[in-house]
Structures are given as structure tokens and as C-alpha cells.
N, C-alpha and C positions, 0 to 999 in steps of 0.2 A: 376398529382400526383397519381390519381387512376390507371392510366395505368401502372405506375412504380410498384406499389404494386402488381398488377395482374401478371406482368412479373416476379417479384421476387418470388412470391408465386409459379408460375409454375416452375421456375428454382429449387426452393427448393424441390418441389414435385418430379421432375424428378431425382434430385440428391439422395434423400432419397430412391426412388424406385430402382435406379441403385445399391446403396450400399446394400440394402436388398437382391436384386437378386444375388449379388456376394457372400454374406455370408450365404444364406439359403442353407442347404444341399438338394440335389435333392432327391425326394421321390423314394423309391424303388417300382418298378412296382408290382402291386398287383398279376400279374400272376407269377412272380418269387417267391413271398412269398407263394402263394398257392402251387406251385410245391415243394418249400422247405419244407413246412409243411407236405405234403404228403410223401416226401422222409424221413423226420425226423421220421414220424410215422412208416414207413417201416423199417428203418435201425437203429434208435437211441433210440426210445421211450422205448423199453424193458429194457434198462439199465439206461437211464437218466430220465425216467418217462415222462408222458404226459405234465406235467407242468415244466419240466426242473429241478426238485428238486434233482434228483439223488437218490442214496441209501446210507445211512450212512456207512462209513468205506469201502464201496465197489466201487461205481460208483459216481464220483464227480458231484455236481450240475453245472448247466449251467447258473445260475442266478447271474448276477452282479459279476462275478469273473474276475480276471486279465487274466486268460486263454482265456476267451470269449471276453472280452472288449479290451484286449491289442493287441499285435502284431498279425495281422491276418496271417502273414506268418508262425508263430509258430503254430497257430491253424490249418492251412492247413496242415502243416507237421505232426501234430498229427493224422489227418484223413488219410493221405497218408501212414505213417509208422506204425501207431498204437502206443500204449504206454504200455510197459511191465515192468514198475517200479512203486514203490510207489510214489505217488505225494501228496504234501501238498497244500491245498487250504484253505485260510482263517483260518488257524490254525488246520484244520482237515486233516487226512491222508486217502487216498483212495488207495486200493491195487489191485482191480480187473483189470486184463489186458484188454486193449481195442484192438480189432483186427484191422488190417489195412483195410481201406476202398478204397484202391487204384484201385480196380476193377470198382469203380464208375467213370463215365465220369467227366471231368473237370466242365462242366455245372452243373451236379448234386451236386457235392461237393460245388460249389459256391452257389447254391440255398439253400442247407442245412445250410451252414454257414451264409448266409445272413438272413435266417429265424431265426436261433439261436441268431445272433447278434442283431436282432431287435424284439425279442420276450422275454417273461418272465420278462419284465421290463427292458430289455437291450436296450441300444441306442448306437449302434456302426455302423460304416460305412459298406456298402455292400461289398461283396466279388465278384469279377468278374471272369469268367472262365479263363481269361488271367492271373490272379493272381495265380490260381491253376496250370495252365500250367507252369508258371515260376518256382514255387516251385517244381513241379513234375520233371522238367528237372534237378534240382540240386541234387535230391536224387536218381536218377537212374544210 
């Protein structure tokens, strides 16, 4: 009887561990976040601020917005093409044009967006250089 309980306990433990491993999101490499943060400070911070809060009626915030947390391909497109129209975010309107960042490498854009999507209280999936390459190919 004791042997059966031990075997069942082990099977249960293995099953729970396997399920958790499949559902747990992989952690973003710290190196990518550090590169993304450095690139954000260099290319984005002057408009979107150090804490991602943006500037009222000019530059939108990057904190828990649909633009940041939603479709990453749309967000990649904004960096590659820029944004030259008024945009509404969470009921507020922002009108300052955002220049294209297409001169940045795919890896740099991926690192910036991965940093933004996992900072400022955001919890969204990482962006891979292959994601950027794919979107870049559709807009050129």
C-alpha cells in the first residue's frame, strides 16, 4: 500500500511539473532587456519619458496601453513607418508625429519593444528580430 502511494505521488508530481513547464512563459534574457533599455534611453526616452509616461496631448504613454500590450506587429509597424496622425489612447489624444525608426536593425527594434512590453508595469510577450524582419518585409 505504501509503495502505491509513493508511486502515485511521484506520478502526480511529474504531471504537475510538466503542465507548469508548458504553461509558464519563458523569461526574457536579461541581456536583451539591458540592450533594450539602453536603446530606449537613446531613441525613445526624450519623447516617451524615462518611466514611459509620455507627454500629455503630445507623445502617448507606453504604460498598459493597447498599442503596447496588443498586436506586436502593429507596434513594430509604428516603429518602422513612424506615426504621422493624431492617435487616441485611453480616451486621450496625442498629436506629435513619431519619426520612423527603420534605420535601426531588426534586433535593436526587437530589443526596444521587448523592453517596453515588459517594463513600466507592462507584461506582454517578447518581440523577436524575426518578427521585425517579417513586418519590415511587408512595408517595403
